[in-house]
C-alpha positions in Angstrom: 89.4 -198.4 51.1 92.8 -196.9 51.6 92.5 -194.7 48.5 89.2 -193.3 49.6 90.5 -192.4 53.0 93.5 -190.6 51.3 91.1 -188.9 48.9 88.8 -187.7 51.6 91.6 -186.2 53.6 93.2 -184.4 50.7 89.8 -183.3 49.4 88.8 -181.9 52.8 92.1 -180.0 53.1 91.7 -178.5 49.6 88.1 -177.5 50.4 89.1 -175.8 53.6 91.9 -173.9 51.8 89.6 -172.9 48.9 86.9 -171.7 51.4 89.5 -169.7 53.2 90.5 -168.0 50.0 86.9 -167.8 48.7 87.8 -169.9 45.6 85.6 -173.0 46.2 83.7 -172.7 42.9 86.8 -172.1 40.8 88.5 -175.1 42.4 85.4 -177.2 41.9 85.5 -176.5 38.1 89.2 -177.3 38.0 88.6 -180.6 39.9 85.7 -181.5 37.6 87.9 -181.0 34.5 90.8 -182.9 36.1 88.5 -185.8 37.0 86.9 -185.9 33.6 90.3 -185.8 31.9 91.8 -188.6 33.9 88.6 -190.8 33.6 88.4 -190.2 29.8 92.0 -190.8 29.0 93.5 -194.2 29.8 96.9 -192.9 28.8 96.7 -190.1 31.4 95.6 -192.5 34.1 98.5 -194.9 33.3 100.9 -192.0 33.1 99.8 -190.9 36.6 100.1 -194.4 38.1 103.5 -195.0 36.7 106.2 -195.2 39.4 108.9 -194.9 36.7 108.1 -191.3 35.7 109.4 -188.8 38.2 107.4 -186.1 39.9 109.0 -183.2 38.0 108.1 -184.7 34.6 104.5 -185.3 35.8 104.3 -181.7 37.0 105.5 -180.5 33.5 102.7 -182.5 31.9 100.1 -181.1 34.3 101.3 -177.6 33.7 100.9 -178.1 29.9 97.5 -179.8 30.2 96.0 -177.6 32.9 97.6 -174.2 32.4 94.2 -172.5 32.7 93.7 -173.9 36.3 93.6 -171.5 39.3 96.9 -171.2 41.2 95.4 -173.0 44.2 94.6 -176.0 42.0 98.0 -176.0 40.4 99.7 -175.8 43.7 97.5 -178.6 45.1 98.3 -180.9 42.1 102.1 -180.2 42.7 101.7 -181.1 46.3 99.9 -184.4 45.5 102.6 -185.2 43.0 105.4 -184.4 45.4 103.8 -186.7 48.0 103.5 -189.5 45.4 99.7 -189.6 45.5 99.1 -188.6 41.9 97.4 -192.0 41.1 94.6 -190.9 43.4 94.0 -187.5 41.7 90.8 -188.5 40.0 89.4 -189.9 43.3 90.5 -186.8 45.2 88.9 -184.5 42.6 85.6 -186.5 42.8 85.7 -186.4 46.5 86.4 -182.6 46.5 83.3 -182.0 44.3 81.2 -184.2 46.5 82.3 -182.3 49.6 81.8 -179.0 47.8 78.3 -179.9 46.8 77.5 -181.0 50.3 78.8 -177.7 51.7 76.5 -175.9 49.2 73.5 -178.0 50.2 73.3 -179.7 46.8 72.2 -183.3 47.0 73.0 -185.5 43.9 70.2 -187.9 43.1 69.7 -190.3 40.2 66.3 -191.3 38.8 66.4 -194.3 36.6 63.3 -195.2 34.5 62.4 -197.4 31.6 61.8 -194.4 29.4 62.3 -190.6 29.7 60.1 -189.2 32.4 58.0 -186.2 31.4 58.4 -183.0 33.5 55.2 -183.4 35.5 56.0 -186.9 36.7 59.6 -186.0 37.5 58.5 -182.9 39.5 55.9 -185.0 41.3 58.5 -187.5 42.4 61.0 -184.8 43.4 58.4 -182.7 45.3 57.4 -185.6 47.4 61.0 -186.2 48.5 62.3 -182.6 48.7 60.3 -181.9 51.9 62.1 -184.7 53.6 65.7 -183.4 53.1 67.5 -180.1 53.6 69.1 -179.0 50.3 68.5 -178.8 46.6 68.5 -181.8 44.4 70.9 -182.1 41.5 69.1 -184.6 39.3 70.7 -187.1 36.9 68.3 -189.1 34.8 69.1 -192.6 33.4 67.2 -194.9 31.1 67.1 -198.6 31.8 64.6 -200.5 29.7 64.9 -203.6 31.8 62.9 -201.8 34.5 59.8 -202.3 32.2 58.1 -199.4 33.9 58.2 -197.2 37.0 61.5 -195.8 38.4 64.4 -196.2 40.8 65.3 -193.2 42.9 68.8 -193.1 44.4 70.2 -190.5 46.8 73.5 -191.4 48.5 72.9 -194.8 50.2 69.1 -194.5 50.0 67.3 -196.2 47.2 63.5 -196.1 46.5 62.6 -198.9 44.1 59.3 -198.4 42.2 59.9 -200.4 39.1 57.6 -203.0 37.5 60.6 -205.3 37.1 61.1 -205.3 40.9 57.4 -205.9 41.6 57.4 -208.8 39.2 60.5 -210.3 40.9 58.8 -210.0 44.3 55.6 -211.6 43.0 57.6 -214.5 41.5 59.4 -215.0 44.9 56.1 -215.1 46.8 54.5 -217.5 44.3 57.5 -220.0 44.3 57.7 -220.3 48.1 
């Protein structure tokens, strides 16, 4: 919980600064690359979390790895490192991108189905739900064969379950009472 509060505060500050300088999109690309790099490299994550390595050495590594980042992103990473919060960088970057998308009216949603949905089915599902929210959906599709059929729609904390596996589970519960 503590890490998410820290991440939210730093991400909000970075977003406000980026908006002030009209560089939100550039910073969003940098934060996405930073997050992906940390999440894909265990060595980088361990390096960031190490209290033995001093901040100046970590900043040298950041400068070498992310030399193509915008100055605002580089300065932010240096600030995070100076404050000893570099272990939270991936979480902060993810939080920044979530806040950036929210500010742009982009709503991330996930549709999980037993097999790949065709375009008409997907557009039918989305059209029924788009009228109920303000914003544009950013859709991620996942395949989970254990659903047997149907789909699960997730948007933030909201989940709409329309899978055959769920219906079978509910039927089983009713029959065994």
